[in-house]
C-alpha positions as CSV (number, residue, x, y, z in Angstrom):
1,X,-18.5,-20.9,-11.9
2,X,-18.2,-17.3,-13.1
3,X,-21.7,-16.1,-13.8
4,X,-23.0,-13.2,-15.5
5,X,-25.5,-10.9,-13.3
6,X,-27.0,-8.7,-15.9
7,X,-30.3,-9.3,-14.9
8,X,-29.8,-8.9,-10.6
9,X,-32.5,-6.1,-10.2
10,X,-35.1,-8.1,-11.9
11,X,-34.3,-11.3,-9.8
12,X,-37.5,-12.3,-7.6
13,X,-35.9,-15.5,-5.9
14,X,-37.2,-16.3,-2.4
15,X,-34.5,-15.1,0.5
16,X,-35.6,-18.0,3.0
17,X,-32.9,-20.4,2.4
18,X,-30.3,-17.6,1.9
19,X,-27.8,-16.6,5.0
20,X,-26.3,-13.2,4.1
21,X,-23.4,-11.7,6.0
22,X,-24.5,-9.1,8.7
23,X,-22.3,-5.5,8.3
24,X,-22.2,-4.3,11.9
25,X,-20.4,-0.9,11.6
26,X,-17.1,0.5,10.2
27,X,-14.1,-0.7,12.4
28,X,-13.0,3.1,12.7
29,X,-16.4,3.9,14.3
30,X,-17.9,6.2,11.4
31,X,-21.5,5.5,11.0
32,X,-22.7,4.8,7.6
33,X,-25.4,7.2,6.7
34,X,-27.8,5.0,4.6
35,X,-30.5,7.4,5.0
36,X,-28.6,10.2,3.1
37,X,-27.4,7.7,0.5
38,X,-30.7,6.0,-0.2
39,X,-30.1,5.9,-3.7
40,X,-26.9,4.0,-3.4
41,X,-28.0,1.7,-0.6
42,X,-31.1,0.6,-3.1
43,X,-28.9,-0.1,-5.9
44,X,-25.9,-1.6,-4.1
45,X,-26.6,-3.0,-0.7
46,X,-28.3,-6.2,-1.3
47,X,-25.8,-6.8,-4.3
48,X,-22.9,-6.3,-1.9
49,X,-24.2,-8.7,0.7
50,X,-24.8,-11.0,-1.8
51,X,-21.2,-10.9,-3.2
52,X,-19.5,-10.8,0.3
53,X,-21.5,-13.6,1.2
54,X,-20.7,-15.9,-1.7
55,X,-16.8,-15.0,-1.0
56,X,-17.3,-16.3,2.7
57,X,-19.5,-19.2,1.8
58,X,-16.7,-20.4,-0.7
59,X,-13.8,-19.8,2.1
60,X,-12.2,-17.1,0.6
61,X,-9.4,-15.3,2.2
62,X,-9.8,-12.4,-0.1
63,X,-11.0,-11.1,-3.5
64,X,-10.5,-8.7,-5.9
65,X,-13.6,-6.6,-7.3
66,X,-12.5,-4.7,-10.9
67,X,-14.1,-2.8,-14.0
68,X,-13.1,-4.8,-17.0
69,X,-14.8,-3.8,-20.0
70,X,-18.5,-3.5,-19.6
71,X,-18.3,-5.7,-16.4
72,X,-17.1,-5.5,-12.8
73,X,-15.2,-8.7,-12.3
74,X,-14.7,-10.4,-9.1
75,X,-11.7,-12.6,-8.5
76,X,-11.8,-14.9,-5.7
77,X,-8.5,-16.2,-3.6
78,X,-9.2,-19.5,-1.4
79,X,-6.2,-20.6,0.2
80,X,-4.0,-18.2,-2.1
81,X,-5.4,-19.7,-5.3
82,X,-7.5,-17.6,-7.7
83,X,-10.5,-18.4,-9.5
84,X,-13.0,-16.5,-11.3
85,X,-16.2,-15.3,-9.4
86,X,-19.3,-13.4,-10.2
87,X,-19.4,-10.4,-13.1
88,X,-21.7,-7.3,-12.6
89,X,-22.8,-4.7,-15.2
90,X,-20.7,-1.9,-14.7
91,X,-23.1,0.3,-12.9
92,X,-24.3,-2.3,-10.9
93,X,-20.8,-2.8,-9.9
94,X,-19.7,0.5,-8.9
95,X,-22.7,0.8,-6.8
96,X,-21.1,-2.2,-4.9
97,X,-17.9,-0.5,-4.8
98,X,-19.2,2.9,-3.2
99,X,-21.8,1.0,-0.7
100,X,-18.7,-1.2,0.3
101,X,-16.5,1.8,0.9
102,X,-19.3,3.8,3.0
103,X,-19.9,1.0,5.2
104,X,-16.0,0.6,5.5
105,X,-15.9,4.1,7.0
106,X,-14.6,5.6,3.8
107,X,-15.9,8.6,1.7
108,X,-17.8,7.2,-1.3
109,X,-17.0,11.2,-2.8
110,X,-13.5,10.4,-3.1
111,X,-12.5,8.4,-6.1
112,X,-9.0,9.8,-7.4
113,X,-7.1,8.5,-4.3
114,X,-6.6,5.4,-2.3
115,X,-8.5,4.9,0.6
116,X,-8.3,1.7,3.4
117,X,-10.9,0.8,5.7
118,X,-12.9,-2.1,7.7
119,X,-16.2,-3.5,8.3
120,X,-17.5,-5.4,11.2
121,X,-19.2,-8.2,10.0
122,X,-20.5,-11.6,11.0
123,X,-21.4,-14.5,9.0
124,X,-22.8,-18.2,10.1
125,X,-22.3,-16.9,13.9
126,X,-18.3,-16.2,13.0
127,X,-17.0,-12.6,13.4
128,X,-15.2,-11.2,10.7
129,X,-13.0,-7.9,10.1
130,X,-13.3,-7.0,6.4
131,X,-10.5,-4.8,5.1
132,X,-11.5,-2.8,2.1
133,X,-9.0,-1.1,0.1
134,X,-10.1,1.3,-2.8
135,X,-7.7,1.8,-5.7
136,X,-8.5,4.3,-8.5
137,X,-8.1,3.2,-12.1
138,X,-8.6,4.4,-15.7
139,X,-11.7,2.3,-16.2
140,X,-13.1,3.1,-12.3
141,X,-12.2,2.2,-8.9
142,X,-11.2,-1.2,-8.0
143,X,-11.7,-3.1,-4.5
144,X,-9.1,-5.3,-2.7
145,X,-11.4,-7.1,0.1
146,X,-9.6,-9.1,2.7
147,X,-11.3,-11.3,5.2
148,X,-10.0,-11.9,8.9
149,X,-11.8,-13.9,11.6
150,X,-11.6,-12.2,14.5
151,X,-11.5,-15.3,16.8
152,X,-8.5,-16.3,15.6
153,X,-5.6,-15.1,17.8
154,X,-1.9,-15.5,16.3
155,X,-0.1,-14.1,19.1
156,X,3.0,-15.9,19.4
157,X,5.8,-17.3,16.7
158,X,4.9,-20.8,17.4
159,X,1.4,-20.2,16.1
160,X,2.6,-19.3,12.4
161,X,5.7,-21.5,12.6
162,X,8.6,-19.1,12.6
163,X,11.8,-21.0,12.9
164,X,13.7,-21.0,16.0
165,X,16.9,-19.5,14.3
166,X,15.0,-16.4,13.3
167,X,13.2,-15.8,16.8
168,X,16.7,-16.2,18.2
169,X,18.4,-13.4,16.1
170,X,15.5,-11.2,16.8
171,X,15.9,-11.8,20.7
172,X,19.5,-11.0,20.3
173,X,19.2,-8.0,18.7
174,X,16.7,-6.6,21.2
175,X,18.8,-7.5,24.1
176,X,21.5,-5.9,22.2
177,X,19.7,-2.7,21.9
178,X,20.8,-2.0,18.4
179,X,20.6,-3.1,14.6
180,X,17.7,-3.0,11.8
181,X,15.2,-6.3,11.1
182,X,13.3,-5.9,8.4
183,X,9.9,-8.1,8.2
184,X,9.0,-8.1,4.2
185,X,6.5,-9.5,2.0
186,X,4.1,-8.8,-0.7
187,X,0.0,-7.5,0.0
188,X,-2.1,-10.0,1.2
189,X,0.9,-12.4,1.9
190,X,0.3,-12.5,5.8
191,X,3.0,-10.0,6.2
192,X,1.6,-7.9,9.5
193,X,0.8,-11.3,11.2
194,X,4.2,-12.4,10.7
195,X,5.9,-8.9,11.6
196,X,3.4,-9.2,15.1
197,X,4.4,-12.8,15.9
198,X,8.4,-11.8,15.3
199,X,7.9,-9.1,17.9
200,X,6.3,-11.6,20.1
201,X,9.9,-13.5,20.0
202,X,10.9,-10.2,21.9
203,X,10.8,-10.7,25.8
204,X,9.0,-7.3,26.3
205,X,8.9,-7.6,30.1
206,X,12.9,-7.2,30.1
207,X,13.0,-5.3,26.9
208,X,11.2,-2.0,26.7
209,X,9.5,-1.9,23.3
210,X,7.1,0.9,21.5
211,X,5.4,0.9,18.6
212,X,5.4,3.8,15.9
213,X,2.7,3.7,13.4
214,X,-1.0,2.5,13.1
215,X,-2.2,-0.9,14.7
216,X,-6.0,-0.5,13.6
217,X,-7.6,-2.9,16.1
218,X,-4.6,-5.1,16.7
219,X,-2.1,-5.2,19.6
220,X,1.1,-6.8,20.8
221,X,1.1,-7.5,24.6
222,X,2.8,-5.2,26.6
223,X,3.8,-3.2,23.6
224,X,2.7,0.4,23.5
225,X,1.7,2.6,20.6
226,X,4.3,5.6,20.8
227,X,2.3,8.9,20.6
228,X,5.1,11.4,19.1
229,X,5.0,15.2,19.4
230,X,3.5,16.7,16.7
231,X,6.4,19.4,16.9
232,X,9.4,17.0,17.0
233,X,11.2,15.2,14.3
234,X,11.5,11.5,14.1
235,X,15.3,11.5,15.4
236,X,13.3,13.3,18.1
237,X,10.8,10.9,18.7
238,X,13.7,8.3,18.7
239,X,15.5,10.1,21.4
240,X,12.7,10.5,23.6
241,X,11.8,6.7,23.5
242,X,15.7,5.9,24.1
243,X,15.6,8.3,27.6
244,X,12.2,6.0,28.3
245,X,14.7,3.1,28.3
246,X,13.2,2.0,25.1
247,X,15.4,-1.1,23.6
248,X,13.0,-1.8,20.5
249,X,10.9,0.3,18.2
250,X,8.4,-1.5,15.7
251,X,7.3,0.6,12.7
252,X,4.5,-0.6,11.4
253,X,4.6,0.6,7.6
254,X,8.2,1.6,6.5
255,X,7.7,3.0,3.0
256,X,9.1,6.6,3.4
257,X,12.9,7.1,2.5
258,X,13.5,9.7,4.9
259,X,12.1,7.6,7.4
260,X,14.3,4.5,6.4
261,X,17.5,6.9,6.5
262,X,16.5,7.9,9.8
263,X,16.0,4.5,11.2
264,X,19.8,3.8,10.0
265,X,21.4,6.6,11.5
266,X,19.9,5.8,14.6
267,X,20.2,2.0,14.9
268,X,23.4,2.2,16.8
269,X,21.5,2.9,19.9
270,X,18.4,1.3,19.5
271,X,16.8,-1.9,17.8
272,X,14.7,-1.3,15.2
273,X,11.6,-3.9,13.6
274,X,10.3,-2.7,10.8
275,X,7.4,-4.1,8.3
276,X,7.7,-3.3,4.6
277,X,6.8,-4.6,1.4
278,X,9.1,-6.3,-1.1
279,X,8.6,-9.3,-3.2
280,X,10.9,-11.4,-1.0
281,X,14.0,-11.3,1.2
282,X,16.8,-10.5,-1.4
283,X,14.7,-7.7,-3.2
284,X,13.8,-6.1,0.4
285,X,17.6,-5.8,1.0
286,X,17.9,-4.2,-2.3
287,X,14.9,-1.9,-1.5
288,X,16.1,-0.8,1.6
289,X,19.4,0.1,0.2
290,X,17.5,2.3,-2.4
291,X,15.3,4.0,0.3
292,X,18.4,4.8,2.6
293,X,20.8,5.9,-0.4
294,X,23.9,4.5,1.5
295,X,24.9,1.0,0.6
296,X,27.4,0.9,3.5
297,X,25.3,2.4,6.2
298,X,22.8,-0.2,5.8
299,X,25.7,-2.8,5.4
300,X,26.5,-1.6,8.9
301,X,23.3,-1.7,10.2
302,X,20.8,-4.2,8.9
303,X,20.9,-7.4,10.7
304,X,18.5,-9.6,9.1
305,X,15.8,-9.6,6.4
306,X,12.8,-12.1,7.0
307,X,9.9,-12.9,4.9
308,X,7.6,-15.5,4.7
309,X,5.2,-17.4,1.9
310,X,1.8,-19.0,2.4
311,X,1.2,-22.3,1.0
312,X,-1.6,-24.8,1.2
313,X,-2.2,-27.4,3.4
314,X,-3.0,-30.9,2.8
315,X,-6.6,-32.1,3.8
316,X,-6.1,-33.9,6.8
317,X,-9.4,-36.0,6.2
318,X,-8.4,-37.3,2.8
319,X,-4.6,-36.9,2.0
320,X,-3.2,-40.0,0.9
321,X,0.2,-41.6,2.4
322,X,3.0,-43.0,0.1
323,X,6.3,-44.5,0.7
324,X,9.1,-42.4,-1.0
325,X,11.8,-44.2,-2.6
326,X,15.4,-43.8,-1.6
327,X,16.3,-41.6,-4.7
328,X,13.4,-39.5,-4.1
329,X,14.6,-38.7,-0.5
330,X,18.1,-38.3,-1.6
331,X,16.9,-35.4,-4.2
332,X,15.0,-33.7,-1.3
333,X,17.5,-33.7,0.8
334,X,15.4,-35.6,3.6
335,X,16.6,-38.5,6.0
336,X,16.8,-41.6,4.3
337,X,14.6,-43.1,7.1
338,X,11.8,-41.0,6.1
339,X,9.0,-44.1,5.8
340,X,6.1,-42.1,4.7
341,X,5.2,-38.9,2.9
342,X,1.8,-37.4,1.8
343,X,-0.4,-36.3,-0.9
344,X,-3.7,-35.1,-2.0
345,X,-6.0,-37.2,-3.0
346,X,-6.7,-38.6,-6.2
347,X,-10.2,-37.4,-7.9
348,X,-12.6,-40.6,-8.2
349,X,-12.2,-42.6,-11.7
350,X,-15.1,-41.4,-13.5
351,X,-14.9,-45.1,-15.3
352,X,-15.7,-46.6,-11.9
353,X,-19.0,-44.9,-11.5
354,X,-22.5,-46.1,-12.5
355,X,-24.2,-44.1,-15.2
356,X,-25.8,-40.7,-13.6
357,X,-23.7,-41.2,-10.1
358,X,-22.2,-38.4,-8.6
359,X,-18.6,-39.0,-7.3
360,X,-18.5,-38.6,-3.4
361,X,-15.8,-35.8,-2.4
362,X,-14.0,-35.3,0.9
363,X,-16.4,-32.7,2.9
364,X,-13.8,-31.2,4.7
365,X,-11.9,-29.7,1.7
366,X,-14.7,-30.0,-1.0
367,X,-12.7,-32.3,-2.9
368,X,-10.0,-30.0,-3.5
369,X,-7.4,-32.2,-1.4
370,X,-6.2,-29.1,0.5
371,X,-7.5,-26.9,3.1
372,X,-6.0,-24.2,4.9
373,X,-2.6,-22.5,4.6
374,X,0.5,-22.8,6.7
375,X,3.8,-20.3,6.5
376,X,7.2,-21.3,5.2
377,X,10.0,-18.7,5.9
378,X,13.2,-17.3,4.5
379,X,15.9,-15.3,6.0
380,X,18.7,-13.0,4.8
381,X,21.0,-12.9,7.8
382,X,23.7,-10.4,7.4
383,X,27.1,-11.9,8.0
384,X,30.5,-10.5,7.2
385,X,30.3,-11.9,3.9
386,X,26.7,-10.5,3.3
387,X,28.1,-7.2,4.3
388,X,30.5,-7.3,1.2
389,X,27.4,-7.8,-1.0
390,X,25.2,-5.1,0.3
391,X,28.0,-2.5,0.3
392,X,28.9,-3.4,-3.3
393,X,25.4,-2.4,-4.5
394,X,22.8,-5.0,-3.1
395,X,22.4,-6.8,-6.2
396,X,19.2,-9.2,-5.4
397,X,20.9,-12.2,-7.5
398,X,24.1,-11.7,-5.7
399,X,22.3,-12.1,-2.5
400,X,20.5,-14.8,-3.5
401,X,23.5,-16.5,-4.4
402,X,25.5,-15.6,-1.1
403,X,22.5,-16.9,0.8
404,X,22.6,-20.2,-1.2
405,X,26.5,-20.4,-0.5
406,X,26.3,-19.8,3.1
407,X,23.5,-22.4,3.2
408,X,21.1,-19.6,5.2
409,X,17.5,-20.5,5.5
410,X,15.6,-20.4,2.3
411,X,11.9,-20.8,1.5
412,X,12.7,-24.3,-0.5
413,X,14.6,-25.3,2.8
414,X,12.1,-24.4,5.3
415,X,9.0,-26.2,2.8
416,X,10.8,-29.4,2.9
417,X,10.4,-29.3,6.8
418,X,6.3,-29.4,6.0
419,X,6.7,-32.0,3.3
420,X,8.7,-34.3,6.0
421,X,5.9,-33.7,8.6
422,X,2.7,-34.3,6.2
423,X,1.9,-31.0,6.5
424,X,2.0,-30.2,2.5
425,X,2.8,-32.3,-0.5
426,X,5.4,-31.9,-3.2
427,X,2.9,-31.3,-5.5
428,X,2.0,-27.7,-3.7
429,X,5.6,-27.1,-3.6
430,X,5.8,-27.2,-7.2
431,X,2.7,-25.0,-7.6
432,X,4.1,-22.4,-5.0
433,X,7.5,-22.2,-6.7
434,X,6.5,-22.4,-10.3
435,X,8.0,-19.5,-12.1
436,X,5.2,-17.1,-13.4
437,X,4.0,-17.6,-17.0
438,X,5.0,-15.0,-19.5
439,X,2.3,-13.9,-21.7
440,X,3.2,-14.7,-25.3
441,X,3.3,-11.8,-27.7
442,X,0.9,-12.3,-30.8
443,X,2.7,-13.2,-33.6
444,X,2.9,-10.5,-36.5
445,X,1.5,-11.3,-39.6
446,X,4.1,-11.0,-42.7
447,X,2.7,-8.9,-45.6
448,X,2.0,-10.5,-48.7
C-alpha cells in the first residue's frame, strides 16, 4: 500500500529489526565521496536505503521514481505488474535521486542530461547489480531503477526458452557469414538478456565473433569486445574484423541511423546481430527501414527480427489443475489429448472464515498466485513474401498480416506452449495481451 513519507525525518523508530540494503560501490569503480557531499548524504542516504530495501523485500524487478506535483512517487514492478509504492516530499525525493546517482558513479550536478550507472549491492546475503537511469524532466529528474541478482547466469538459449527455430536461423546466418538479425524489445523487457542468449546459439569456437559496444560487467563466452581505432570509420572497423576472419559482429545498442546504414552496406560479407529498442518485431522492421532509409536494401540484407515478452509464471506451490473441455482445446489450438491445464489458486472464500480469522495465503507467492516470469518469443522471418512487404515500405500492419499468413512464430503461438506445459495460465495471457486502455476525455459541458 502506498504511503506518504512527509514525516520521514522526524521518525524515531528502532532499526534493530530492519534489514537494509548494503551499497558496495559503483560498478564503474568511481568512488562516492560522501565527505564532500555531507549534506546530501545526511538528507538522502537513509531514505534511499529504505526505498531500495522495500523494493527488494517486495521482490521488485524494477521501480520508477518520479516527481508528481508536490511529491516524489515510487512505482514498483513485481513480475512486470505495476503497483503504487511510497511517496516523499519533493525536497526529500530529490535528495534520494541525487544520492542514488552519486552511489551509481554519476554526477549529481548534471540534471539536464540522461545518465546511467550501476551500484553493486547486497540484500539478505544476495548480491545485486542495481542499474540507475537518471532522466531529466520539466518537474525534475526521474529515476528508473532495475535490479539484477548477479548469481543468476543466463548464458544459453535454453535458460530463457528461445525456440529452436530461432536458434537455427541465427546459427545458419553465422555459418553463411552474412545478413542482419535484429533482437528488439521495449526498455526493461529483458532485451539484453535475449540478445546475449541469441549470440550463444552461435558456435563461437567455429565462427569468430566480435562485439562492438559497451557490455558493462557482462560477457559472452568466447566473444571479445573489439576495440576500434579512433581514427577509423565504422566501415574501416568492419573491414579490420573481416580481415581477422570475423564471421559475426554483435552491436549492443543500435540507435544511430548512420550505423544502421553502414551495417546494411556491409551485411553481404559479415553476419550482424544487433540489439535495438522497438515495441515489437513488426515495428522493429519498420524502425530499421526508417533508420537505413532504403527499403530495398533492408529487404535484401535483413534476415529476421526477434522479440520477446515476459509473462508471469504460475506459482508451483499453489496452482490449481483443471480438466479442459474439448471446445476450449479447439479454441486454443491445443492437442485433443491435453488432459490437464492449470490456473492460479482461487482466493479464500471470506464466508468460510471465522470472525477475526485471517485467510491463509501461499507463502511462496504471498497469495498472488504467480511467482517469477518466463519469456515468450516472436520472429519476423524475411521470406520472399516478406521481402516484398518490406520493399513496399514496411508497414507494420502489413508485416503482421504476412506473419499470420505464412504461419510464422507469434507471441500468442509461443505463449500457448507455456499454457500447455503448466508454466502459466490463460488468465495471464489475457492480462498480458489486453490492449492498453485509452484514457477517456472529460465530457464538455454544454453552455446553458
